[in-house]
Z-matrix of the N, CA and C atoms (Angstrom, degrees):
N
C 1 1.531
C 2 1.500 1 105.86
N 3 1.354 2 117.22 1 134.45
C 4 1.407 3 120.14 2 179.03
C 5 1.492 4 110.94 3 -79.99
N 6 1.372 5 114.77 4 145.05
C 7 1.427 6 120.65 5 174.97
C 8 1.528 7 110.86 6 -77.39
N 9 1.289 8 117.11 7 148.22
C 10 1.532 9 117.39 8 -178.52
C 11 1.505 10 107.62 9 -68.09
N 12 1.286 11 113.55 10 140.29
C 13 1.473 12 123.53 11 -178.02
C 14 1.576 13 107.85 12 -116.46
N 15 1.332 14 114.18 13 100.05
C 16 1.425 15 119.65 14 179.43
C 17 1.472 16 114.69 15 -93.26
N 18 1.307 17 117.50 16 129.77
C 19 1.487 18 120.54 17 -179.00
C 20 1.568 19 108.39 18 -139.63
N 21 1.280 20 116.62 19 156.60
C 22 1.463 21 120.14 20 174.73
C 23 1.456 22 109.74 21 -85.55
N 24 1.318 23 117.58 22 167.17
C 25 1.455 24 121.59 23 179.46
C 26 1.549 25 110.65 24 -62.30
N 27 1.375 26 113.72 25 -37.80
C 28 1.470 27 119.85 26 179.30
C 29 1.606 28 110.33 27 -58.59
N 30 1.395 29 112.78 28 -44.79
C 31 1.480 30 115.06 29 179.78
C 32 1.511 31 112.76 30 -70.69
N 33 1.329 32 115.50 31 -28.91
C 34 1.470 33 117.88 32 177.27
C 35 1.552 34 110.79 33 -64.24
N 36 1.318 35 112.66 34 -44.12
C 37 1.521 36 120.56 35 177.61
C 38 1.515 37 110.35 36 -61.97
N 39 1.324 38 116.60 37 -42.82
C 40 1.444 39 121.54 38 177.54
C 41 1.564 40 111.34 39 -59.18
N 42 1.323 41 115.46 40 -44.08
C 43 1.467 42 121.00 41 179.10
C 44 1.524 43 111.60 42 -65.75
N 45 1.277 44 115.01 43 -40.70
C 46 1.514 45 117.19 44 178.01
C 47 1.518 46 111.04 45 -61.98
N 48 1.397 47 115.60 46 -43.05
C 49 1.471 48 119.27 47 -179.10
C 50 1.558 49 109.13 48 -62.19
N 51 1.394 50 114.83 49 -44.81
C 52 1.493 51 119.64 50 179.96
C 53 1.442 52 110.89 51 -59.37
N 54 1.355 53 118.81 52 -44.60
C 55 1.439 54 125.77 53 -176.91
C 56 1.549 55 108.91 54 -60.57
N 57 1.297 56 114.05 55 -48.41
C 58 1.493 57 120.35 56 178.79
C 59 1.498 58 110.90 57 -59.36
N 60 1.344 59 119.80 58 -43.43
C 61 1.432 60 122.29 59 177.80
C 62 1.563 61 111.06 60 -61.46
N 63 1.331 62 114.65 61 -46.98
C 64 1.485 63 119.53 62 -179.03
C 65 1.510 64 112.59 63 -60.89
N 66 1.356 65 115.10 64 -46.77
C 67 1.430 66 117.14 65 -175.99
C 68 1.543 67 113.89 66 -73.76
N 69 1.384 68 115.93 67 -35.21
C 70 1.453 69 117.50 68 -171.56
C 71 1.523 70 114.59 69 -105.44
N 72 1.295 71 120.53 70 -12.81
C 73 1.496 72 123.47 71 175.35
C 74 1.468 73 112.03 72 -120.70
N 75 1.267 74 120.41 73 -52.77
C 76 1.511 75 120.95 74 -173.05
C 77 1.534 76 107.05 75 -65.00
N 78 1.340 77 120.18 76 -45.55
C 79 1.389 78 121.65 77 -179.90
C 80 1.528 79 113.58 78 -51.59
N 81 1.348 80 115.16 79 -45.37
C 82 1.455 81 122.55 80 179.89
C 83 1.504 82 111.02 81 -65.35
N 84 1.379 83 116.31 82 -41.42
C 85 1.454 84 118.28 83 178.42
C 86 1.563 85 111.10 84 -63.09
N 87 1.310 86 117.66 85 -41.42
C 88 1.424 87 121.33 86 174.89
C 89 1.469 88 114.54 87 -60.74
N 90 1.372 89 117.04 88 -42.94
C 91 1.403 90 120.21 89 177.51
C 92 1.549 91 112.85 90 -61.10
N 93 1.278 92 113.42 91 -42.33
C 94 1.507 93 119.32 92 177.51
C 95 1.555 94 109.24 93 -61.65
N 96 1.372 95 116.84 94 -46.86
C 97 1.451 96 118.86 95 177.64
C 98 1.478 97 113.02 96 -61.23
N 99 1.319 98 119.08 97 -37.65
C 100 1.508 99 121.07 98 176.37
C 101 1.458 100 110.01 99 -65.30
N 102 1.361 101 121.02 100 -45.52
C 103 1.435 102 123.03 101 179.62
C 104 1.547 103 111.29 102 -62.08
N 105 1.347 104 116.49 103 -39.97
C 106 1.492 105 116.83 104 178.90
C 107 1.502 106 108.51 105 -67.99
N 108 1.311 107 119.52 106 -40.98
C 109 1.496 108 121.57 107 179.74
C 110 1.514 109 112.48 108 -65.56
N 111 1.242 110 118.50 109 -33.92
C 112 1.444 111 122.66 110 -179.89
C 113 1.546 112 108.45 111 -69.12
N 114 1.375 113 116.16 112 -33.01
C 115 1.453 114 118.12 113 -178.55
C 116 1.501 115 112.93 114 -70.85
N 117 1.374 116 116.47 115 -16.05
C 118 1.458 117 124.52 116 179.82
C 119 1.550 118 109.31 117 -71.73
N 120 1.304 119 121.30 118 -16.17
C 121 1.408 120 123.03 119 -179.21
C 122 1.534 121 113.58 120 107.78
N 123 1.418 122 111.54 121 -140.20
C 124 1.482 123 122.24 122 -173.84
C 125 1.544 124 111.31 123 -38.37
N 126 1.340 125 117.61 124 115.50
C 127 1.495 126 119.85 125 -178.25
C 128 1.505 127 111.34 126 -84.43
N 129 1.317 128 121.47 127 -12.30
C 130 1.447 129 123.81 128 -175.79
C 131 1.565 130 109.58 129 -67.89
N 132 1.332 131 116.23 130 -33.97
C 133 1.436 132 119.40 131 -177.41
C 134 1.560 133 109.41 132 -121.34
N 135 1.313 134 117.92 133 30.08
C 136 1.406 135 121.57 134 -175.99
C 137 1.494 136 108.10 135 -101.98
N 138 1.360 137 113.71 136 102.49
C 139 1.468 138 120.48 137 -177.78
C 140 1.552 139 111.41 138 -64.07
N 141 1.257 140 117.79 139 -38.34
C 142 1.488 141 120.68 140 -176.57
C 143 1.580 142 105.88 141 -64.07
N 144 1.328 143 116.87 142 -42.87
C 145 1.460 144 119.68 143 -178.32
C 146 1.522 145 111.55 144 -64.90
N 147 1.315 146 116.41 145 -41.95
C 148 1.478 147 121.34 146 -179.51
C 149 1.525 148 110.47 147 -66.46
N 150 1.356 149 116.33 148 -37.90
C 151 1.464 150 120.04 149 179.98
C 152 1.526 151 110.12 150 -68.72
N 153 1.365 152 115.54 151 -40.91
C 154 1.466 153 119.17 152 178.79
C 155 1.569 154 109.46 153 -64.06
N 156 1.340 155 120.30 154 -41.42
C 157 1.394 156 122.54 155 179.89
C 158 1.579 157 109.67 156 -64.33
N 159 1.342 158 117.11 157 -40.15
C 160 1.470 159 120.42 158 176.18
C 161 1.524 160 111.69 159 -63.63
N 162 1.313 161 118.45 160 -40.70
C 163 1.442 162 122.44 161 176.12
C 164 1.469 163 109.94 162 -66.00
N 165 1.291 164 122.16 163 -37.85
C 166 1.421 165 124.54 164 177.03
C 167 1.534 166 110.61 165 -62.14
N 168 1.323 167 116.99 166 -45.35
C 169 1.480 168 120.88 167 -179.87
C 170 1.502 169 109.98 168 -62.31
N 171 1.358 170 117.87 169 -43.20
C 172 1.480 171 121.29 170 -178.81
C 173 1.496 172 110.19 171 -65.50
N 174 1.353 173 117.86 172 -41.50
C 175 1.441 174 122.53 173 179.00
C 176 1.547 175 112.13 174 -61.95
N 177 1.359 176 113.11 175 -46.87
C 178 1.446 177 115.99 176 -177.13
C 179 1.531 178 111.02 177 -68.62
N 180 1.290 179 118.24 178 -31.09
C 181 1.520 180 124.19 179 175.62
C 182 1.517 181 107.82 180 -62.42
N 183 1.430 182 114.62 181 -48.18
C 184 1.446 183 118.26 182 -178.78
C 185 1.561 184 111.48 183 -64.16
N 186 1.309 185 116.44 184 -41.11
C 187 1.468 186 118.70 185 177.80
C 188 1.559 187 110.02 186 -59.05
N 189 1.315 188 116.13 187 -43.90
C 190 1.502 189 119.21 188 -179.05
C 191 1.556 190 108.64 189 -63.68
N 192 1.304 191 113.91 190 -42.27
C 193 1.497 192 122.44 191 179.14
C 194 1.554 193 109.06 192 -54.27
N 195 1.299 194 113.33 193 -55.88
C 196 1.460 195 120.59 194 -175.22
C 197 1.507 196 110.59 195 -62.20
N 198 1.386 197 115.04 196 -47.02
C 199 1.504 198 119.82 197 177.50
C 200 1.572 199 111.67 198 -54.20
N 201 1.376 200 115.86 199 -45.01
C 202 1.485 201 118.84 200 176.54
C 203 1.475 202 110.33 201 -64.41
N 204 1.364 203 120.69 202 -44.35
C 205 1.480 204 118.39 203 179.67
C 206 1.482 205 113.44 204 -61.78
N 207 1.281 206 118.59 205 -41.39
C 208 1.518 207 120.64 206 -178.78
C 209 1.535 208 108.80 207 -67.57
N 210 1.367 209 117.59 208 -38.00
C 211 1.465 210 118.79 209 -177.68
C 212 1.511 211 109.94 210 -70.17
N 213 1.225 212 119.40 211 -32.16
C 214 1.505 213 123.41 212 -173.62
C 215 1.563 214 112.88 213 -100.70
N 216 1.318 215 115.14 214 -6.56
C 217 1.475 216 119.59 215 -173.85
C 218 1.542 217 113.88 216 -67.44
N 219 1.257 218 114.32 217 144.32
C 220 1.424 219 122.84 218 173.17
C 221 1.573 220 103.82 219 -112.07
N 222 1.335 221 116.91 220 109.78
C 223 1.377 222 117.30 221 -178.70
C 224 1.521 223 113.10 222 -84.61
N 225 1.346 224 114.16 223 126.03
C 226 1.516 225 120.06 224 -176.30
C 227 1.450 226 107.94 225 -103.95
N 228 1.326 227 116.65 226 142.37
C 229 1.441 228 121.38 227 -179.93
C 230 1.463 229 107.71 228 -98.35
N 231 1.357 230 115.20 229 142.90
C 232 1.448 231 122.10 230 174.30
C 233 1.558 232 107.55 231 -68.15
N 234 1.291 233 114.23 232 129.45
C 235 1.475 234 117.70 233 -179.09
C 236 1.460 235 110.75 234 -156.96
N 237 1.317 236 113.45 235 165.02
C 238 1.463 237 118.39 236 175.33
C 239 1.502 238 111.77 237 -85.30
N 240 1.289 239 115.21 238 138.82
C 241 1.497 240 118.00 239 -178.79
C 242 1.513 241 106.32 240 -147.71
N 243 1.324 242 114.29 241 159.47
C 244 1.426 243 116.05 242 174.06
C 245 1.435 244 114.20 243 -95.78
N 246 1.434 245 117.02 244 1.70
C 247 1.394 246 123.82 245 172.96
C 248 1.525 247 111.74 246 -127.46
N 249 1.348 248 117.14 247 148.85
C 250 1.448 249 121.60 248 179.02
C 251 1.552 250 111.36 249 -70.11
N 252 1.304 251 114.22 250 126.88
C 253 1.474 252 119.58 251 176.69
C 254 1.533 253 108.14 252 -153.01
N 255 1.288 254 118.48 253 174.35
C 256 1.405 255 119.50 254 -178.33
C 257 1.489 256 110.05 255 -61.03
N 258 1.298 257 118.75 256 134.66
C 259 1.494 258 122.48 257 -179.09
C 260 1.582 259 110.10 258 101.93
N 261 1.281 260 117.12 259 -13.16
C 262 1.453 261 118.20 260 -179.06
C 263 1.513 262 111.30 261 -88.41
N 264 1.319 263 117.75 262 155.19
C 265 1.482 264 123.16 263 172.29
C 266 1.538 265 105.59 264 -113.10
N 267 1.287 266 111.58 265 131.93
C 268 1.496 267 122.31 266 -174.73
C 269 1.501 268 110.86 267 -115.23
N 270 1.354 269 111.93 268 143.48
C 271 1.535 270 118.49 269 172.89
C 272 1.533 271 104.39 270 -114.11
N 273 1.329 272 116.88 271 119.57
C 274 1.449 273 119.35 272 178.62
C 275 1.486 274 110.25 273 -126.16
N 276 1.285 275 115.16 274 162.47
C 277 1.474 276 125.84 275 176.97
C 278 1.482 277 112.92 276 -137.42
N 279 1.345 278 117.22 277 128.41
C 280 1.408 279 121.79 278 170.40
C 281 1.509 280 113.36 279 -66.71
N 282 1.281 281 115.65 280 142.67
C 283 1.505 282 116.00 281 -177.39
C 284 1.495 283 111.75 282 -62.38
N 285 1.385 284 117.86 283 -29.74
C 286 1.470 285 120.22 284 -177.32
C 287 1.576 286 110.67 285 -91.04
N 288 1.312 287 119.19 286 14.90
C 289 1.511 288 119.51 287 -176.97
C 290 1.516 289 109.99 288 -139.79
N 291 1.268 290 115.49 289 157.14
C 292 1.462 291 119.16 290 173.19
C 293 1.532 292 111.75 291 -98.58
N 294 1.376 293 118.07 292 -8.94
C 295 1.424 294 119.17 293 -179.50
C 296 1.514 295 111.10 294 -75.48
N 297 1.292 296 114.47 295 142.89
C 298 1.538 297 122.25 296 174.25
C 299 1.482 298 106.37 297 -100.37
N 300 1.309 299 118.63 298 130.79
C 301 1.441 300 127.69 299 179.14
C 302 1.501 301 109.18 300 -105.72
N 303 1.334 302 121.23 301 137.20
C 304 1.351 303 126.29 302 179.70
C 305 1.511 304 112.61 303 -113.16
N 306 1.370 305 117.35 304 125.20
C 307 1.482 306 119.16 305 179.86
C 308 1.546 307 106.70 306 -132.24
N 309 1.329 308 110.32 307 148.79
C 310 1.507 309 116.78 308 167.23
C 311 1.530 310 106.80 309 -99.85
N 312 1.343 311 114.57 310 140.20
C 313 1.487 312 121.03 311 177.54
C 314 1.537 313 105.73 312 -93.84
N 315 1.316 314 110.90 313 124.18
C 316 1.545 315 116.29 314 -175.77
C 317 1.505 316 108.27 315 -136.39
N 318 1.287 317 119.93 316 172.61
C 319 1.405 318 127.18 317 172.20
C 320 1.520 319 111.31 318 -69.61
N 321 1.362 320 116.79 319 163.27
C 322 1.469 321 117.58 320 -174.81
C 323 1.497 322 115.92 321 -63.49
N 324 1.343 323 118.28 322 -28.92
C 325 1.451 324 121.47 323 179.05
C 326 1.507 325 112.31 324 -67.30
N 327 1.304 326 118.25 325 -28.38
C 328 1.390 327 126.17 326 -173.55
C 329 1.551 328 115.28 327 -93.09
N 330 1.329 329 116.63 328 -12.82
C 331 1.375 330 122.75 329 -172.46
C 332 1.585 331 111.50 330 -61.00
N 333 1.314 332 113.09 331 136.70
C 334 1.498 333 120.42 332 -176.71
C 335 1.517 334 109.25 333 -156.82
N 336 1.243 335 118.92 334 99.73
C 337 1.466 336 122.15 335 -172.67
C 338 1.616 337 109.79 336 -66.54
N 339 1.277 338 116.74 337 -27.74
C 340 1.500 339 119.52 338 177.83
C 341 1.515 340 109.90 339 -67.28
N 342 1.364 341 119.68 340 -24.98
C 343 1.421 342 122.79 341 178.33
C 344 1.558 343 111.35 342 -103.97
N 345 1.362 344 114.25 343 9.91
C 346 1.518 345 119.64 344 -178.41
C 347 1.498 346 111.35 345 60.19
N 348 1.354 347 119.20 346 38.40
C 349 1.477 348 126.48 347 174.13
C 350 1.484 349 104.41 348 -109.77
N 351 1.355 350 114.62 349 114.23
C 352 1.518 351 116.00 350 176.05
C 353 1.498 352 112.46 351 -115.44
N 354 1.294 353 115.32 352 147.89
C 355 1.448 354 124.20 353 -174.46
C 356 1.532 355 109.36 354 -73.01
N 357 1.265 356 114.47 355 147.42
C 358 1.439 357 122.04 356 174.18
C 359 1.555 358 110.34 357 -64.98
N 360 1.336 359 115.84 358 -20.30
C 361 1.447 360 122.73 359 -179.34
C 362 1.591 361 113.72 360 -93.02
N 363 1.341 362 115.31 361 -8.77
C 364 1.430 363 117.32 362 177.83
C 365 1.585 364 109.74 363 -71.42
N 366 1.345 365 115.80 364 161.16
C 367 1.476 366 113.60 365 -179.70
C 368 1.545 367 112.99 366 -58.90
N 369 1.327 368 117.41 367 -38.96
C 370 1.510 369 116.81 368 -179.28
C 371 1.511 370 106.52 369 -71.68
N 372 1.288 371 120.46 370 -40.75
C 373 1.496 372 124.19 371 -178.08
C 374 1.553 373 110.17 372 -59.54
N 375 1.384 374 112.23 373 -46.55
C 376 1.465 375 114.83 374 178.57
C 377 1.569 376 114.42 375 -65.36
N 378 1.364 377 113.00 376 -36.04
C 379 1.488 378 115.34 377 177.92
C 380 1.533 379 112.48 378 -70.25
N 381 1.332 380 117.37 379 -31.21
C 382 1.450 381 121.37 380 178.88
C 383 1.569 382 113.78 381 -74.95
N 384 1.333 383 112.62 382 -31.82
C 385 1.481 384 117.08 383 -171.44
C 386 1.517 385 114.46 384 -55.57
N 387 1.349 386 116.33 385 125.51
C 388 1.390 387 119.93 386 178.92
C 389 1.524 388 118.27 387 90.49
N 390 1.394 389 112.37 388 -11.99
C 391 1.406 390 120.46 389 -177.92
C 392 1.581 391 111.08 390 -70.93
N 393 1.379 392 114.26 391 159.77
C 394 1.464 393 119.27 392 177.65
C 395 1.514 394 109.46 393 -118.48
N 396 1.347 395 116.49 394 163.42
C 397 1.407 396 121.91 395 -178.25
C 398 1.553 397 108.50 396 -55.69
N 399 1.312 398 120.79 397 135.58
C 400 1.425 399 128.25 398 -176.84
C 401 1.522 400 116.93 399 86.83
N 402 1.348 401 115.85 400 -10.29
C 403 1.439 402 118.18 401 177.46
C 404 1.564 403 110.84 402 -67.87
N 405 1.333 404 114.54 403 150.04
C 406 1.465 405 118.96 404 174.29
C 407 1.534 406 105.20 405 -114.26
N 408 1.331 407 111.63 406 154.51
C 409 1.484 408 115.68 407 -179.72
C 410 1.584 409 107.00 408 -155.48
N 411 1.300 410 116.62 409 165.38
C 412 1.448 411 119.57 410 179.17
C 413 1.494 412 109.41 411 -131.76
N 414 1.353 413 112.65 412 151.68
C 415 1.473 414 121.79 413 176.54
C 416 1.522 415 108.20 414 -125.75
N 417 1.351 416 114.90 415 137.74
C 418 1.427 417 120.14 416 177.70
C 419 1.529 418 105.59 417 -84.34
N 420 1.388 419 117.37 418 128.84
C 421 1.454 420 120.51 419 175.73
C 422 1.498 421 106.99 420 -130.00
N 423 1.451 422 118.51 421 168.10
C 424 1.403 423 117.04 422 179.60
C 425 1.498 424 115.12 423 -56.00
N 426 1.350 425 117.51 424 -25.36
C 427 1.449 426 121.17 425 177.59
C 428 1.440 427 116.49 426 -88.56
N 429 1.320 428 114.89 427 3.78
C 430 1.542 429 121.07 428 178.41
C 431 1.502 430 111.29 429 118.29
N 432 1.359 431 115.20 430 -166.68
C 433 1.417 432 121.92 431 -172.48
C 434 1.572 433 106.05 432 -83.42
N 435 1.318 434 116.35 433 131.96
C 436 1.448 435 123.74 434 177.21
C 437 1.509 436 108.43 435 -114.88
N 438 1.355 437 113.55 436 123.05
C 439 1.491 438 120.32 437 -176.98
C 440 1.521 439 109.13 438 -100.64
N 441 1.327 440 114.74 439 135.40
C 442 1.467 441 125.67 440 -178.96
C 443 1.516 442 111.64 441 -121.31
N 444 1.337 443 119.25 442 156.85
C 445 1.431 444 124.01 443 166.27
C 446 1.561 445 107.04 444 -126.01
N 447 1.314 446 113.99 445 134.72
C 448 1.430 447 121.76 446 177.56
C 449 1.540 448 109.79 447 -84.11
N 450 1.311 449 116.51 448 106.95
C 451 1.460 450 124.11 449 -172.69
C 452 1.538 451 110.64 450 -79.19
N 453 1.301 452 117.31 451 -45.84
C 454 1.445 453 122.21 452 -172.87
C 455 1.468 454 111.17 453 -157.67
N 456 1.364 455 114.91 454 152.66
C 457 1.480 456 123.33 455 177.68
C 458 1.540 457 106.58 456 -128.70
N 459 1.347 458 116.03 457 133.71
C 460 1.428 459 120.83 458 176.86
C 461 1.605 460 110.22 459 -125.42
């Protein structure tokens, strides 16, 4: 049984663009590289040919992966809610800090800590899921238990 794949509309559009690029541009580039490498002669020791074949395999794998993601995706809309769910933005504060941290809760495919997008399947995402403004919760880390307060939900 497949696990549910939650993505935002923005991520869906990014995946569609990537798929279009891979199918219509990257495939052609790889075909050209394969033809050029074949023209060099002996394929058994032809590094260019082997690299192009490897690139072709990776590209086809990614195309299949994106196709599957798009077919199985559940697109979530950004919305206001009084409970944390996929598509909400949360403002949380560690008990030991005055700083407020802002995260967007997204599906696993879209998670990106550099952009403060955390997966609903991450330890923090799971702990936040279903919480309401003002709730406190704890997460077990290698350094011990860390307590947080949910300041706001958007």
